[in-house]
Steps between C-alpha positions, in 0.01 A plus 500: 500500500195719441185300411446461127168548323462121480557475876228760565256316271587169667436646844161632389404156367602337828294751698191445282526124539543541875182708514302230318636218717439700817132529408480127433670427832227681696255223407745209467801535738808382318864458591748472214799318645820513299725195537852547376858402568821445316573180308429173686367673812182288501222726367303220334526277808387784727183574301418131460541433873303811599205414278510129591497584870202734469300268275568196717499672840867453580677503835555872549486573876640854465254597223231618740189500279560140386619370836189634676262364236383836370586406141197307374651396169735606221464423131660590169322743268547561126809686389429876537737643234446376147851589386684323786564123509337308783735363765501124442409410858358151435802393298742628764318315779526173305869563439568560870290223652476222241833537320701644791663752271532875541297694243683684222621853566301814424595644160197720436214664685198298607201552727250307709181619672394351833173586675501477881168490684545593864317616809603838631574553868160672528335180364418648157584278200713641218721395213853608415634464148869413501675548166842336502735654243814296432784673316880464475703714737734584215218708350476695823866597480427651158277773647790731597591513130198728449695777676837432336639606166685251283824672593434469875402135465812423293728669752348312796491164318864524398609605850317201649645259244852595611443394862571167670430180305304695237821627341612151404152405378487813283838440337374414149245779500761752620738386225233564235406830663861619464470463120191722476509872426178651633526787251539268199206452261218262594603136467237227536747212519714667765184572700376141472833366621518748787146413610574127487824529700331729753217246539754217541664701778164552678419130467839403644444734795170328577661153508464349848878492539495881512132578579518867405170688539542839331441403136292760312362513235291208623356396163847424362492176702132422431422661162182310412351614169736800491806282436708648219302825485684836491351581843717220641800558276716761672778509758690754708770708333790677668357852465485801736201479734404859411591479130283531189506257207585631150223442245535176302764359735525159665446683828174654373385159375560338840329787682197482270458127566544553875212750490297252295557239771354738757202581277422143394592307815541709814222760476225250410603279793485799734168627365311172458626303797739651751313827559182304584646302792377550858733265683829336408713206611862480384646149524874479558724193461767620742638147543600487132700817559662342807596203285661732243694712750538859625487668158160344432371614839615857438334493160178369652507778757521759221221333305266498801561869563427569134182293514353687793589832340278395208185488710287809522444408861288686749188445703195479276235768533190588300693773319799283414273218384315739271795667334810294557496157667756425766620164626439525874649166607818330381627168636855382438514121540819297520391174339617140538530522878442124501860456382607614847438365846240707689777644719613703196158624383510815713860559391400484134224749571742734679744489209228593250382776733851643503528488121195721451508715814583830327233452236253395771568817698423708193176313431386524862559874489252515212243305703528151354494186712805282437581161649758225456451126546698180449268237355451196281171497307542124459720326752712233332681379813433406859725518803665223699786428736759271342751303704862565407747330730391614846317808381142546378515769237202711380447423132244518223357201316377504143553366150782689327445563132677272255861606450535692828821417684611503863819359650585328173159329478292557187127470567270307266186710554308214669687436823430698817804634679591690815716806452665749732448840337700691759396810686469848362703753701320627808693829511349702215714806584817296451367349178433841347822662607588804703304751291178336616308472174687573183624153417587154612833456674705300250728366774209366703320347201803336346577316824160332484427205275135515396356233275125458505368197313195503275222263607200355318151593622385279790326166455140546620220254563127558464295508819160329465517554126557874539785686334784540750587834656828648386739544795652845535705728722342836591281526191214583737699791642552636149126475428409674824720798413394521137120468527410437864389860558260480205318203652402658832 
């Protein structure tokens, strides 16, 4: 699609803001780090653990500037953007440590500013301002809509809804869709019902039993103050992808509301938040997809490719910073590595690497630095060898959440238990099938029985009256990649 007048105006506004922020950055070096991921990937836990570790001086041996003592101190500063809610760091720390509960999921954008005072390698003292921007990954998957017409989006959404387990989940919506004539006059009630059934279908896809990841428009599942508005009251119609809607028709009504969604939701998110990011971490709950089966893993693979396509990646330069910012580092992080024995951590990392390898190749061609890591921002388990008959089996120990089940046992949420999570496949080529990258081998995946339990945060004790350090897996490696170069 050729850029519209509104797109040209939007681009000019982004460039002007970039120019202003570039000038400010000359005197106050700032990194705006975007933290996103699809539902339940652990965004809130990641930010909380990162900030807690820097404020407290956590155990981060791979994070060079902290491990060598060059970071003098870190402290929180007032919220920089008046129109953005502050990330509730203090509340989330209390929830994790005192209540041993996981914080609630991200449903809106929030931000937190952290000032890091450090000594450069040449002994000069400087400060780095780290702005952490937390936003739902579902919003990120809305960005491609800016380059799609309503007709293209409808065609793609319907095609996707007729694949795999989605077809059964979309049954009621498809039945209603069959009764609609796109060329009929506008009909508010038919539109409301279509939007509700379409939203129900998206919500069912997100259920952990299916763990689908490609679910735009993202605000349908987290509407906030837009609930019930026309901008969120539309749905795909079975129309030609290159067709044109008759005036006054149901089709024209749906298309108009789709464009309103882009104007009211997607463009402001791009302009005010996404286009201002310098670095990005994308958190991925690959284990939830393993639990749900091969269709969920294929869907996750497609979502990750779509996510990386959204980034205007490329190595930052003075010119690009002035006129169009580019994200020059993107980290994909497979979260909840603590649900596996350490022998599978590298395997989890290799699987995520394979899922995004084509998108990574494209980004690297444009000059961006991309990395992949398996990690747990807060480690809920520890490892042990458990005797079973004559064998000592590698296991993980932790407190399963109330209601979790294993081997017929239902856990009460207070009792620690040893579990045997099983090993992820070591042969990634076999897992992904003979074509090498285009999808998970259904035969291989269906032979495996993956069931990863959910655990409560760990029980921690204070040391000499000090707040305990949060245990983690490879959080320091993530920090080194994301901001280590800016602290030299």
